[in-house]
C-alpha positions as a Markdown table, in Angstrom:
| # | Residue | x | y | z |
|---|---|---|---|---|
| 1 | Met | 75.7 | 72.9 | 92.3 |
| 2 | Thr | 77.4 | 76.3 | 92.1 |
| 3 | Thr | 74.8 | 77.8 | 94.3 |
| 4 | Thr | 75.3 | 75.0 | 96.9 |
| 5 | Leu | 79.0 | 75.5 | 96.9 |
| 6 | Thr | 78.7 | 79.3 | 97.3 |
| 7 | Thr | 76.3 | 78.9 | 100.2 |
| 8 | Ala | 78.6 | 76.4 | 101.8 |
| 9 | Ser | 81.6 | 78.7 | 101.3 |
| 10 | Ile | 79.7 | 81.6 | 102.9 |
| 11 | Phe | 78.7 | 79.6 | 105.9 |
| 12 | Ser | 82.3 | 78.2 | 106.2 |
| 13 | Asp | 83.7 | 81.7 | 106.1 |
| 14 | Phe | 81.1 | 82.9 | 108.7 |
| 15 | Tyr | 81.9 | 80.0 | 111.0 |
| 16 | Asp | 85.6 | 80.5 | 110.7 |
| 17 | Asn | 85.2 | 84.1 | 111.7 |
| 18 | Leu | 83.2 | 83.0 | 114.7 |
| 19 | Val | 86.0 | 80.6 | 115.7 |
| 20 | Asp | 88.6 | 83.3 | 115.2 |
| 21 | Asn | 86.6 | 85.5 | 117.6 |
| 22 | Glu | 85.8 | 82.6 | 120.0 |
| 23 | Glu | 82.0 | 83.1 | 119.5 |
| 24 | Gln | 81.1 | 79.7 | 118.2 |
| 25 | Gly | 79.7 | 78.7 | 121.6 |
| 26 | Leu | 77.2 | 81.6 | 121.5 |
| 27 | Phe | 76.3 | 80.7 | 118.0 |
| 28 | Trp | 75.4 | 77.1 | 119.0 |
| 29 | Val | 73.4 | 78.5 | 122.0 |
| 30 | Leu | 71.4 | 80.7 | 119.6 |
| 31 | Val | 70.9 | 77.8 | 117.2 |
| 32 | Gly | 69.7 | 75.5 | 120.0 |
| 33 | Phe | 67.5 | 78.3 | 121.5 |
| 34 | Ile | 65.7 | 79.1 | 118.3 |
| 35 | Gly | 65.4 | 75.4 | 117.3 |
| 36 | Ser | 63.9 | 74.2 | 120.6 |
| 37 | Phe | 61.5 | 77.2 | 120.9 |
| 38 | Ala | 60.3 | 76.6 | 117.3 |
| 39 | Phe | 59.8 | 72.9 | 118.0 |
| 40 | Ile | 58.0 | 73.3 | 121.3 |
| 41 | Arg | 55.6 | 76.0 | 120.0 |
| 42 | Met | 54.8 | 73.8 | 117.0 |
| 43 | Ser | 54.3 | 70.9 | 119.4 |
| 44 | Thr | 51.9 | 72.8 | 121.8 |
| 45 | Arg | 49.9 | 74.1 | 118.9 |
| 46 | Leu | 49.5 | 70.6 | 117.4 |
| 47 | Met | 48.4 | 69.3 | 120.8 |
| 48 | Arg | 45.5 | 71.7 | 120.7 |
| 49 | Ser | 44.6 | 70.9 | 117.1 |
| 50 | Pro | 41.7 | 68.4 | 116.7 |
| 51 | Lys | 43.1 | 67.7 | 113.2 |
| 52 | Val | 46.3 | 66.0 | 114.7 |
| 53 | Pro | 45.0 | 63.6 | 117.3 |
| 54 | Trp | 48.1 | 61.4 | 117.0 |
| 55 | Trp | 50.5 | 64.1 | 118.3 |
| 56 | Pro | 51.7 | 63.2 | 121.8 |
| 57 | Gly | 50.2 | 65.4 | 124.6 |
| 58 | Ser | 51.6 | 66.8 | 127.8 |
| 59 | Val | 53.5 | 64.7 | 130.3 |
| 60 | Val | 51.1 | 64.0 | 133.2 |
| 61 | Ser | 51.8 | 61.6 | 136.0 |
| 62 | Asp | 49.3 | 59.1 | 137.3 |
| 63 | Ser | 48.6 | 61.4 | 140.3 |
| 64 | Gly | 47.7 | 64.2 | 137.9 |
| 65 | Val | 50.9 | 66.3 | 138.2 |
| 66 | His | 51.6 | 68.1 | 134.9 |
| 67 | Leu | 55.3 | 68.3 | 134.1 |
| 68 | His | 55.7 | 71.5 | 132.1 |
| 69 | His | 58.5 | 71.6 | 129.5 |
| 70 | Leu | 60.0 | 74.3 | 131.7 |
| 71 | Val | 61.2 | 71.4 | 133.9 |
| 72 | Phe | 63.0 | 69.6 | 131.1 |
| 73 | Gly | 64.5 | 72.9 | 130.0 |
| 74 | Ile | 65.9 | 73.7 | 133.5 |
| 75 | Val | 67.4 | 70.2 | 133.8 |
| 76 | Thr | 68.9 | 70.4 | 130.3 |
| 77 | Met | 70.5 | 73.7 | 131.1 |
| 78 | Met | 71.9 | 72.5 | 134.4 |
| 79 | Ala | 73.4 | 69.4 | 132.8 |
| 80 | Ala | 74.8 | 71.2 | 129.8 |
| 81 | Gly | 76.3 | 74.0 | 132.0 |
| 82 | Ala | 78.0 | 71.5 | 134.4 |
| 83 | Ile | 79.4 | 69.4 | 131.5 |
| 84 | Gly | 80.4 | 72.5 | 129.7 |
| 85 | Phe | 82.6 | 73.6 | 132.6 |
| 86 | Ala | 84.2 | 70.2 | 132.6 |
| 87 | Ala | 85.0 | 70.5 | 128.9 |
| 88 | Leu | 87.3 | 73.5 | 129.7 |
| 89 | Gly | 86.7 | 75.0 | 126.2 |
| 90 | Arg | 87.8 | 71.9 | 124.3 |
| 91 | Ser | 86.1 | 71.3 | 121.0 |
| 92 | Pro | 83.7 | 69.8 | 120.1 |
| 93 | Gly | 82.5 | 69.2 | 123.7 |
| 94 | Thr | 82.0 | 72.9 | 124.4 |
| 95 | Glu | 80.0 | 73.4 | 121.2 |
| 96 | Ile | 77.8 | 70.4 | 122.0 |
| 97 | Cys | 77.1 | 71.6 | 125.5 |
| 98 | Ala | 76.4 | 75.1 | 124.2 |
| 99 | Ala | 73.8 | 73.7 | 121.8 |
| 100 | Phe | 72.1 | 71.7 | 124.6 |
| 101 | Phe | 72.2 | 74.8 | 126.8 |
| 102 | Gly | 70.4 | 76.7 | 124.1 |
| 103 | Ile | 67.8 | 73.9 | 123.8 |
| 104 | Gly | 67.1 | 74.1 | 127.5 |
| 105 | Ala | 66.9 | 77.9 | 127.4 |
| 106 | Gly | 64.4 | 77.7 | 124.6 |
| 107 | Leu | 62.2 | 75.2 | 126.5 |
| 108 | Thr | 62.4 | 77.3 | 129.6 |
| 109 | Ile | 61.8 | 80.8 | 128.2 |
| 110 | Asp | 58.8 | 79.5 | 126.2 |
| 111 | Glu | 57.0 | 79.4 | 129.6 |
| 112 | Phe | 58.3 | 82.8 | 130.8 |
| 113 | Ala | 54.8 | 83.7 | 131.7 |
| 114 | Leu | 54.7 | 80.9 | 134.1 |
| 115 | Trp | 57.8 | 82.4 | 135.9 |
| 116 | Val | 56.0 | 85.7 | 136.3 |
| 117 | His | 52.4 | 84.6 | 137.1 |
| 118 | Leu | 53.2 | 81.3 | 138.9 |
| 119 | Glu | 50.2 | 79.7 | 137.1 |
| 120 | Asp | 49.5 | 78.1 | 133.8 |
| 121 | Val | 48.6 | 81.1 | 131.5 |
| 122 | Tyr | 50.2 | 79.6 | 128.4 |
| 123 | Trp | 47.2 | 80.1 | 126.2 |
| 124 | Ala | 45.9 | 83.2 | 128.1 |
| 125 | Glu | 46.5 | 86.8 | 127.2 |
| 126 | Gln | 49.3 | 87.0 | 129.7 |
| 127 | Gly | 51.0 | 84.1 | 127.9 |
| 128 | Arg | 52.0 | 86.5 | 125.1 |
| 129 | Ser | 54.8 | 87.8 | 127.4 |
| 130 | Ser | 56.6 | 84.5 | 126.7 |
| 131 | Ile | 56.8 | 85.5 | 123.0 |
| 132 | Asp | 58.2 | 88.9 | 123.9 |
| 133 | Ala | 60.8 | 87.4 | 126.2 |
| 134 | Thr | 61.9 | 85.0 | 123.5 |
| 135 | Val | 62.2 | 87.7 | 120.8 |
| 136 | Ile | 64.2 | 89.9 | 123.2 |
| 137 | Ala | 66.6 | 87.0 | 124.2 |
| 138 | Ala | 67.1 | 86.0 | 120.6 |
| 139 | Ala | 67.7 | 89.6 | 119.6 |
| 140 | Ala | 70.3 | 90.1 | 122.4 |
| 141 | Met | 72.2 | 87.0 | 121.5 |
| 142 | Gly | 72.1 | 87.9 | 117.8 |
| 143 | Leu | 73.4 | 91.4 | 118.4 |
| 144 | Ala | 76.2 | 90.0 | 120.5 |
| 145 | Leu | 77.0 | 87.5 | 117.8 |
| 146 | Ile | 77.4 | 90.0 | 115.1 |
| 147 | Gly | 79.8 | 92.1 | 117.1 |
| 148 | Phe | 77.8 | 94.7 | 119.1 |
| 149 | Ser | 79.1 | 95.2 | 122.6 |
| 150 | Pro | 77.5 | 97.4 | 125.3 |
| 151 | Phe | 80.9 | 98.8 | 126.4 |
| 152 | Thr | 84.6 | 98.2 | 126.5 |
| 153 | Phe | 86.1 | 97.8 | 129.9 |
| 154 | Glu | 89.6 | 99.4 | 130.0 |
| 155 | Thr | 92.1 | 98.2 | 132.6 |
| 156 | Gly | 95.2 | 100.2 | 131.6 |
| 157 | Ser | 95.1 | 102.8 | 134.3 |
| 158 | Ala | 93.1 | 103.9 | 137.3 |
| 159 | Ser | 91.4 | 106.7 | 135.3 |
| 160 | Ala | 90.5 | 104.2 | 132.5 |
| 161 | Ile | 88.9 | 101.8 | 135.0 |
| 162 | Ile | 86.9 | 104.6 | 136.7 |
| 163 | Gly | 85.8 | 105.9 | 133.3 |
| 164 | Ser | 84.7 | 102.3 | 132.3 |
| 165 | Leu | 82.8 | 101.9 | 135.5 |
| 166 | Ile | 81.0 | 105.3 | 135.1 |
| 167 | Ser | 80.1 | 104.4 | 131.5 |
| 168 | Ala | 78.8 | 101.0 | 132.6 |
| 169 | Val | 76.7 | 102.5 | 135.3 |
| 170 | Phe | 75.3 | 105.1 | 132.9 |
| 171 | Ile | 74.4 | 102.5 | 130.3 |
| 172 | Phe | 72.7 | 100.2 | 132.8 |
| 173 | Gly | 70.9 | 103.2 | 134.2 |
| 174 | Met | 69.5 | 104.2 | 130.8 |
| 175 | Val | 68.5 | 100.6 | 130.0 |
| 176 | Ala | 66.8 | 100.3 | 133.4 |
| 177 | Ile | 64.8 | 103.5 | 132.7 |
| 178 | Cys | 63.7 | 102.0 | 129.4 |
| 179 | Phe | 62.5 | 98.9 | 131.1 |
| 180 | Ser | 60.7 | 100.8 | 133.8 |
| 181 | Lys | 58.9 | 102.9 | 131.2 |
| 182 | Gly | 57.7 | 99.7 | 129.4 |
| 183 | Arg | 60.0 | 100.3 | 126.4 |
| 184 | Ile | 61.5 | 96.8 | 126.5 |
| 185 | Leu | 62.7 | 96.7 | 122.9 |
| 186 | His | 64.5 | 100.1 | 123.3 |
| 187 | Gly | 66.2 | 98.8 | 126.4 |
| 188 | Thr | 67.3 | 95.5 | 124.9 |
| 189 | Ile | 68.7 | 96.9 | 121.7 |
| 190 | Gly | 69.9 | 100.0 | 123.6 |
| 191 | Phe | 72.1 | 97.8 | 125.8 |
| 192 | Phe | 74.2 | 97.2 | 122.6 |
| 193 | Val | 73.4 | 100.3 | 120.6 |
| 194 | Phe | 73.6 | 103.0 | 123.4 |
| 195 | Pro | 71.8 | 105.9 | 121.5 |
| 196 | Ile | 68.7 | 103.8 | 121.3 |
| 197 | Ala | 68.7 | 103.4 | 125.1 |
| 198 | Val | 69.1 | 107.2 | 125.6 |
| 199 | Tyr | 66.2 | 107.8 | 123.2 |
| 200 | Gly | 63.9 | 105.3 | 125.0 |
| 201 | Ala | 64.8 | 106.7 | 128.4 |
| 202 | Trp | 64.1 | 110.2 | 127.2 |
| 203 | Arg | 60.7 | 109.5 | 125.6 |
| 204 | Ile | 57.5 | 109.2 | 127.6 |
| 205 | Gly | 56.7 | 105.9 | 129.3 |
| 206 | Lys | 53.7 | 103.7 | 128.7 |
| 207 | Pro | 50.7 | 104.5 | 130.8 |
| 208 | Asp | 50.6 | 101.0 | 132.5 |
| 209 | Ser | 54.4 | 100.9 | 133.2 |
| 210 | Ala | 56.1 | 101.0 | 136.6 |
| 211 | Trp | 57.5 | 104.5 | 135.7 |
| 212 | Ala | 54.0 | 105.8 | 135.0 |
| 213 | Arg | 52.5 | 104.4 | 138.2 |
| 214 | His | 55.1 | 106.2 | 140.3 |
| 215 | Arg | 55.7 | 109.4 | 138.3 |
| 216 | Tyr | 52.5 | 110.0 | 136.3 |
| 217 | Gly | 48.9 | 109.5 | 137.5 |
| 218 | Glu | 47.7 | 111.9 | 140.1 |
| 219 | Arg | 51.2 | 113.4 | 140.6 |
| 220 | His | 51.4 | 114.5 | 136.9 |
| 221 | Pro | 48.0 | 114.1 | 135.3 |
| 222 | Lys | 49.2 | 115.9 | 132.1 |
| 223 | Lys | 51.9 | 113.3 | 131.6 |
| 224 | Gln | 49.5 | 110.5 | 132.3 |
| 225 | Ala | 47.1 | 111.9 | 129.7 |
| 226 | Lys | 50.0 | 112.3 | 127.2 |
| 227 | Ala | 51.1 | 108.7 | 127.8 |
| 228 | Glu | 47.6 | 107.4 | 127.3 |
| 229 | Ala | 47.2 | 109.4 | 124.1 |
| 230 | Arg | 50.6 | 108.2 | 122.9 |
| 231 | Phe | 49.9 | 104.5 | 123.6 |
| 232 | Pro | 46.2 | 103.9 | 123.1 |
| 233 | Pro | 45.1 | 100.2 | 123.3 |
| 234 | Asp | 44.1 | 100.2 | 119.6 |
| 235 | Arg | 47.2 | 101.7 | 118.1 |
| 236 | Arg | 48.5 | 100.3 | 114.9 |
| 237 | Thr | 51.8 | 99.1 | 116.3 |
| 238 | Glu | 50.0 | 97.1 | 119.0 |
| 239 | His | 47.9 | 95.4 | 116.4 |
| 240 | Phe | 51.1 | 94.5 | 114.5 |
| 241 | Lys | 52.8 | 93.2 | 117.6 |
| 242 | Asn | 49.7 | 91.1 | 118.5 |
| 243 | Ala | 49.6 | 89.7 | 114.9 |
| 244 | Phe | 53.3 | 88.8 | 115.2 |
| 245 | Arg | 52.8 | 87.1 | 118.6 |
| 246 | Asp | 49.8 | 85.2 | 117.3 |
| 247 | Met | 51.7 | 84.1 | 114.2 |
| 248 | Ile | 54.6 | 82.8 | 116.3 |
| 249 | Gly | 52.8 | 81.4 | 119.3 |
| 250 | Gly | 49.1 | 81.1 | 118.4 |
| 251 | Lys | 46.2 | 83.2 | 119.4 |
| 252 | Pro | 45.5 | 83.5 | 123.2 |
| 253 | Ser | 42.0 | 82.0 | 122.7 |
| 254 | Glu | 43.5 | 78.9 | 121.1 |
| 255 | Gly | 43.3 | 76.0 | 123.5 |
| 256 | Leu | 41.4 | 77.8 | 126.2 |
| 257 | Glu | 38.2 | 75.8 | 125.5 |
| 258 | Ser | 40.1 | 72.5 | 125.5 |
| 259 | Ala | 42.0 | 73.5 | 128.7 |
| 260 | Arg | 38.7 | 74.3 | 130.4 |
| 261 | Asp | 37.2 | 71.0 | 129.3 |
| 262 | Glu | 40.4 | 69.2 | 130.6 |
| 263 | Ala | 40.0 | 71.0 | 133.9 |
| 264 | Val | 36.4 | 70.1 | 134.3 |
| 265 | Ala | 37.1 | 66.5 | 133.5 |
| 266 | Ala | 39.9 | 66.4 | 136.0 |
| 267 | Thr | 37.7 | 68.0 | 138.6 |
| 268 | Arg | 35.0 | 65.4 | 138.0 |
| 269 | Glu | 37.5 | 62.6 | 138.2 |
| 270 | Ala | 38.9 | 63.9 | 141.4 |
| 271 | Ser | 35.4 | 64.3 | 142.9 |
| 272 | Ala | 34.5 | 60.8 | 141.9 |
| 273 | Glu | 37.6 | 59.4 | 143.5 |
| 274 | Val | 37.0 | 61.4 | 146.8 |
| 275 | Arg | 33.4 | 60.2 | 146.9 |
| 276 | Glu | 34.5 | 56.6 | 146.4 |
| 277 | Arg | 37.1 | 56.9 | 149.2 |
| 278 | Ala | 34.5 | 58.4 | 151.5 |
| 279 | Glu | 32.1 | 55.6 | 150.8 |
| 280 | Arg | 34.7 | 53.0 | 151.5 |
| 281 | Val | 35.5 | 54.7 | 154.8 |
| 282 | Ala | 31.9 | 54.9 | 155.7 |
| 283 | Arg | 31.3 | 51.2 | 155.0 |
| 284 | Ala | 34.4 | 50.3 | 157.0 |
| 285 | Ala | 33.1 | 52.3 | 160.0 |
| 286 | Asp | 29.5 | 50.9 | 159.9 |
| 287 | Pro | 29.3 | 47.9 | 162.2 |
| 288 | Thr | 26.2 | 46.6 | 160.4 |
| 289 | Asn | 28.3 | 46.1 | 157.3 |
| 290 | Arg | 30.8 | 44.0 | 159.2 |
| 291 | Asp | 28.1 | 41.6 | 160.3 |
| 292 | Arg | 26.9 | 41.0 | 156.7 |
């Protein structure tokens, strides 16, 4: 009983602090975001499991159109955002809309790989980028929630405004370099903790990054070799990252065989339908069939 009361008191003090700093909206966005992502990942993994045949599958129309949960996420975010503006910061409407916005964001970012590749690579190797995007988004919201701020924009005087603008440009520049070098985590955290962005921008980029393609390679083969030596495909950190991605989202190989079987079955069904239609047209065009 004492432990329960202590926990409730800690949470109450934490939430009161959020309200005092007007951050309760971001908190509910984060809660909805993590909750919806966790649920949809659990759902998609159960869909692929032969041990859980009763779990509902994907939403597919009679014509064969697959409605990805990305669609439901976008619609939820649009509705929550519009209603949230109408709430004008009044409680609890704003907090409810924030939670639903986070739910929509979680459903949407879970298919981040679909945004990039414009094809269903959910269970392919490229689908791991959705896990990375989710972790980065959650980390950014978490850092903002606990008080980290990328910069303070001063408006007291002209010199203060100019100084703030220069600082903002410099911060964004360092973060952009981190991203172009493939150091995504450095860039994300560095946006809030600036020295990390400087460190990531100063270090060598990954060999397959946009920075390496334009500045290493044949132009600077020594730097390309250094990048490849620094980031080998079998490095320990990459194994750890892949293990974490697999734990959260499932291994890339999971579901591929089922997806292939589904595609083959859909192709056969479509072929049979086309063949049946062709036979009907042929029979209708054959005058001998009309006489019979």
